[in-house]
C-alpha positions as CSV (number, residue, x, y, z in Angstrom):
1,M,-5.8,-128.0,9.9
2,Q,-6.8,-127.5,6.3
3,T,-10.5,-128.1,7.1
4,I,-10.5,-125.5,9.9
5,I,-8.9,-122.9,7.6
6,E,-11.4,-123.7,4.9
7,K,-14.3,-123.2,7.4
8,Y,-12.9,-119.8,8.5
9,R,-12.5,-118.7,4.9
10,T,-16.1,-119.6,4.1
11,I,-17.4,-117.7,7.1
12,L,-15.2,-114.7,6.2
13,V,-16.4,-114.5,2.7
14,I,-20.1,-114.8,3.9
15,L,-19.4,-111.9,6.4
16,V,-17.9,-109.7,3.6
17,I,-20.9,-110.3,1.2
18,C,-23.3,-109.6,4.1
19,G,-21.5,-106.3,4.8
20,I,-21.6,-105.2,1.2
21,V,-25.3,-106.0,0.9
22,L,-26.1,-104.1,4.1
23,I,-24.2,-101.0,3.1
24,A,-25.9,-101.0,-0.4
25,Y,-29.3,-101.3,1.3
26,V,-28.6,-98.4,3.8
27,L,-27.5,-96.1,0.9
28,K,-30.5,-97.0,-1.2
29,T,-33.1,-96.3,1.6
30,S,-31.5,-93.1,3.0
31,S,-31.4,-90.9,-0.1
32,P,-34.9,-90.8,-1.7
33,P,-36.9,-89.3,1.3
34,I,-34.8,-86.1,0.9
35,E,-35.7,-85.6,-2.7
36,E,-39.4,-86.4,-2.0
37,D,-39.5,-83.7,0.7
38,S,-37.9,-81.1,-1.5
39,I,-40.3,-81.9,-4.4
40,A,-43.2,-81.7,-2.0
41,A,-42.0,-78.3,-0.6
42,V,-41.8,-76.9,-4.2
43,T,-45.3,-78.1,-5.2
44,V,-46.8,-76.5,-2.0
45,Q,-45.2,-73.2,-2.8
46,Q,-46.4,-73.4,-6.4
47,K,-50.0,-74.0,-5.2
48,K,-49.9,-71.1,-2.7
49,E,-48.7,-68.4,-5.1
50,P,-51.6,-68.5,-7.7
51,E,-54.2,-68.5,-5.0
52,E,-52.8,-65.2,-3.5
53,V,-52.9,-63.5,-7.0
54,K,-56.5,-64.6,-7.6
55,T,-57.8,-63.1,-4.4
56,V,-56.3,-59.7,-5.1
57,D,-57.7,-59.4,-8.6
58,K,-61.4,-60.0,-8.0
59,V,-63.8,-57.2,-7.3
60,Y,-67.6,-56.9,-7.2
61,V,-69.8,-54.3,-9.1
62,D,-73.5,-53.7,-9.0
63,V,-75.2,-53.3,-12.4
64,K,-78.6,-51.6,-12.5
65,G,-81.0,-50.1,-15.0
66,E,-81.4,-50.9,-18.7
67,V,-79.3,-54.1,-19.0
68,V,-80.6,-57.5,-19.8
69,R,-79.5,-59.1,-16.5
70,P,-79.1,-56.5,-13.7
71,G,-77.3,-57.8,-10.6
72,L,-74.0,-58.2,-8.7
73,Y,-71.0,-59.3,-10.8
74,E,-67.6,-60.6,-9.9
75,V,-65.0,-59.2,-12.3
76,R,-61.2,-58.4,-12.4
77,Q,-59.8,-55.2,-11.0
78,G,-59.4,-52.7,-13.9
79,D,-61.7,-54.4,-16.4
80,R,-63.5,-51.9,-18.7
81,L,-67.1,-51.1,-18.3
82,K,-67.9,-52.6,-21.7
83,F,-66.8,-56.0,-20.3
84,V,-69.2,-55.7,-17.4
85,I,-72.1,-54.6,-19.5
86,D,-71.4,-57.7,-21.8
87,R,-71.5,-59.9,-18.7
88,A,-74.9,-58.4,-17.9
89,G,-76.2,-59.4,-21.3
90,G,-75.7,-56.1,-22.9
91,F,-78.0,-53.0,-23.2
92,T,-81.8,-53.3,-23.5
93,E,-83.5,-51.6,-26.5
94,Q,-84.6,-48.8,-24.1
95,A,-81.0,-48.0,-22.9
96,D,-79.6,-44.5,-23.4
97,K,-76.1,-45.6,-24.5
98,K,-75.0,-42.0,-25.2
99,V,-74.5,-41.2,-21.5
100,I,-72.4,-44.3,-20.8
101,N,-68.6,-44.3,-21.1
102,L,-67.7,-47.9,-21.9
103,A,-64.0,-47.2,-21.6
104,V,-64.1,-46.5,-17.8
105,K,-62.2,-49.0,-15.6
106,V,-64.4,-50.5,-12.9
107,A,-63.4,-50.6,-9.2
108,D,-64.6,-52.6,-6.2
109,E,-68.1,-51.7,-4.8
110,M,-68.8,-49.6,-8.0
111,M,-72.5,-49.1,-8.9
112,I,-73.3,-48.8,-12.6
113,Y,-76.7,-47.4,-13.6
114,V,-77.8,-47.4,-17.2
115,P,-80.7,-45.0,-17.7
116,R,-83.4,-45.4,-20.3
117,I,-83.9,-43.1,-23.3
118,G,-85.7,-40.0,-22.2
119,E,-85.0,-40.6,-18.5
120,I,-82.4,-37.8,-18.6
121,E,-83.6,-34.8,-20.6
122,T,-81.3,-33.4,-23.2
123,P,-80.3,-29.7,-23.4
124,P,-81.9,-28.8,-26.8
125,Q,-85.4,-29.3,-25.3
126,I,-84.7,-26.6,-22.6
127,S,-82.7,-24.1,-24.6
128,A,-85.3,-23.9,-27.3
129,L,-87.8,-22.3,-25.0
130,N,-88.5,-18.6,-26.1
131,G,-85.5,-18.8,-28.4
132,S,-83.3,-17.8,-25.5
133,E,-79.6,-18.3,-25.9
134,P,-78.2,-18.1,-22.3
135,S,-78.2,-21.9,-21.9
136,K,-77.1,-22.5,-25.5
137,D,-73.4,-22.4,-24.5
138,K,-73.9,-24.4,-21.4
139,I,-73.5,-28.1,-21.3
140,N,-75.8,-30.4,-19.3
141,I,-73.5,-32.3,-16.9
142,N,-76.1,-35.1,-16.7
143,T,-75.8,-36.0,-20.4
144,A,-72.5,-34.5,-21.5
145,S,-69.9,-36.9,-22.9
146,Q,-66.2,-36.9,-21.9
147,E,-65.4,-34.9,-25.1
148,E,-67.9,-32.2,-24.2
149,F,-66.5,-32.0,-20.6
150,E,-63.1,-31.4,-22.2
151,T,-64.3,-28.2,-23.8
152,L,-64.8,-26.6,-20.4
153,P,-62.1,-24.2,-19.3
154,G,-59.3,-25.9,-17.4
155,I,-60.7,-29.4,-17.9
156,G,-58.4,-32.0,-19.5
157,P,-59.0,-35.6,-20.3
158,A,-58.4,-36.9,-16.7
159,K,-60.8,-34.5,-15.0
160,A,-63.3,-35.0,-17.8
161,S,-63.2,-38.7,-17.2
162,S,-63.8,-38.1,-13.4
163,F,-67.1,-36.2,-14.2
164,V,-68.4,-39.1,-16.1
165,Q,-67.2,-41.7,-13.6
166,Y,-68.8,-39.7,-10.7
167,R,-72.1,-39.6,-12.6
168,E,-72.0,-43.3,-13.3
169,E,-71.2,-44.2,-9.7
170,N,-73.6,-41.8,-8.0
171,G,-76.4,-41.2,-10.5
172,P,-77.4,-37.9,-12.1
173,F,-76.3,-34.5,-10.6
174,S,-79.1,-32.8,-8.8
175,S,-77.4,-29.4,-9.1
176,I,-74.2,-27.9,-10.5
177,D,-72.9,-27.5,-6.9
178,D,-72.6,-31.4,-6.8
179,I,-69.4,-31.2,-9.0
180,K,-67.6,-30.0,-5.8
181,N,-67.8,-33.6,-4.6
182,I,-65.6,-34.7,-7.4
183,S,-61.9,-35.0,-6.4
184,G,-59.9,-32.2,-7.8
185,I,-62.8,-29.8,-8.2
186,G,-62.5,-27.0,-5.6
187,E,-64.3,-23.7,-5.1
188,K,-62.0,-21.9,-7.6
189,T,-62.6,-24.4,-10.3
190,F,-66.3,-24.3,-9.7
191,E,-66.3,-20.5,-10.1
192,K,-64.7,-20.9,-13.5
193,L,-67.1,-23.6,-14.6
194,K,-70.5,-22.5,-13.3
195,E,-71.2,-20.1,-16.2
196,Y,-70.7,-23.0,-18.7
197,I,-72.6,-25.9,-17.0
198,S,-76.3,-26.6,-16.2
199,V,-78.4,-29.5,-14.8
200,Q,-81.5,-30.4,-16.7
């Protein structure tokens, strides 16, 4: 009788130990995959977000004229023109820097043309003819700076900047009527300005 009870006790103890080991194994193997999945999901989201930001910020501008390396450049939306000119190697010695506004923010598909010195004539050469003064008070819209545009009646800093930006994007004005193509310059504004501007 004692030998039979001892045999059962041994089997019972072995079964209990096996049960504990099995439960411990199941608990160990079931929990880690959940954590790995959540970590993987977080890393995928972190990778996706920066890519979306990068694609929005990039724009292309075409730089021509008197720069060291003319061509197409990829820059960030809202970069200043100075940064783009620097990317193109800077101005050449023949560049007419007076007609370029380096503070302008660039936009996608923008064309930047840097003229050479003497390519656009300056007003004094014209107004000196015969000592006439009618054009003395007029500003040449192809060479005027933003500050000069601001001296025109009804033109503030914002509109003055749009004159310069239009000229940089589309090249020199062929006639004073071209200013009507600028946003915010209608027929009434043109009538006020035509006595004060000229194209040389």
